[in-house]
C-alpha positions as a printed Julia matrix, in Angstrom:
107×3 Matrix{Float64}:
 -79.07  62.49  157.74
 -77.35  59.34  156.46
 -74.64  61.46  154.8
 -73.9   63.3   158.06
 -73.61  59.99  159.91
 -71.18  58.6   157.31
 -69.02  61.76  157.39
 -68.97  61.74  161.2
 -67.96  58.07  161.23
 -65.14  58.65  158.72
 -63.79  61.61  160.71
 -63.95  59.6   163.94
 -62.06  56.71  162.35
 -59.45  59.07  160.87
 -58.79  60.79  164.18
 -58.78  57.46  166.0
 -56.22  56.01  163.62
 -53.9   58.99  164.01
 -54.05  58.86  167.78
 -53.07  55.18  167.91
 -49.43  55.86  167.09
 -46.93  57.23  169.58
 -47.71  60.9   168.97
 -49.08  63.28  171.57
 -51.31  65.38  169.32
 -53.02  65.14  165.94
 -53.9   67.84  163.42
 -56.27  66.96  160.58
 -55.41  68.33  157.14
 -57.56  69.37  154.19
 -57.38  65.76  152.97
 -58.68  62.7   154.81
 -55.81  60.43  153.79
 -53.06  62.11  155.86
 -52.82  63.98  159.14
 -49.99  65.76  160.93
 -48.87  64.21  164.21
 -46.82  65.87  166.95
 -44.58  64.66  169.72
 -42.94  67.34  171.79
 -41.87  70.01  169.32
 -41.48  67.67  166.33
 -43.97  66.88  163.56
 -44.54  63.98  161.18
 -47.07  62.76  158.62
 -49.4   59.85  159.34
 -51.35  57.84  156.74
 -54.88  57.16  157.99
 -55.58  54.58  155.27
 -52.42  52.5   155.79
 -52.56  53.21  159.56
 -48.84  54.0   159.65
 -46.36  56.81  160.09
 -45.08  58.02  156.7
 -42.25  60.22  157.99
 -40.24  60.33  161.19
 -41.3   62.86  163.82
 -38.4   65.14  162.92
 -39.86  68.3   161.37
 -40.11  71.68  163.09
 -43.19  72.47  160.98
 -45.27  70.88  158.22
 -48.04  72.3   156.06
 -50.14  70.51  153.47
 -50.05  72.34  150.11
 -51.82  70.38  147.41
 -52.66  67.13  145.66
 -51.61  66.38  142.08
 -52.79  63.45  139.96
 -50.39  62.81  137.11
 -49.62  59.67  135.07
 -52.1   57.62  137.15
 -50.24  58.58  140.34
 -51.45  60.58  143.36
 -48.8   62.99  144.67
 -49.32  64.92  147.92
 -47.13  68.01  148.35
 -46.14  69.54  151.71
 -43.97  72.43  152.88
 -41.46  71.38  155.53
 -39.14  73.18  157.92
 -36.35  71.38  159.73
 -33.22  72.67  161.49
 -33.19  76.07  159.78
 -34.03  74.79  156.31
 -37.21  75.04  154.33
 -38.26  72.59  151.7
 -40.82  70.58  149.85
 -41.88  67.07  150.77
 -43.77  64.92  148.27
 -45.54  61.64  149.05
 -46.51  59.12  146.37
 -50.01  58.03  147.42
 -50.01  54.38  146.39
 -46.65  53.52  148.01
 -46.02  56.3   150.57
 -42.56  56.81  149.12
 -41.24  60.28  149.95
 -39.0   62.77  148.18
 -37.57  65.82  149.93
 -35.97  68.93  148.53
 -34.5   71.32  151.1
 -32.87  74.73  150.79
 -31.08  76.77  153.46
 -33.03  79.67  154.99
 -32.13  83.08  153.59
 -30.29  85.24  156.11
């Protein structure tokens, strides 16, 4: 019972943190650290731990892909779509620095 209470409290705090920024909607991801936030038709990534927006709300779509731990560094990998391009977005966990690689959509 104690475990269920702790999990419920963590989820409540995570959702509460995401909703405090200027987004309209929140979508939890497979990881507790980050969630996807929406405003209008644009998406961004929010860090629940740091209580801050990691990316601008500029993406047409975002999808969490996986977590990699390499050389004592957490890396979170996302698929992004923006203005007709698809790409990969990586976030360094301890600093929230981002790296984006985008490619034009195939026609």
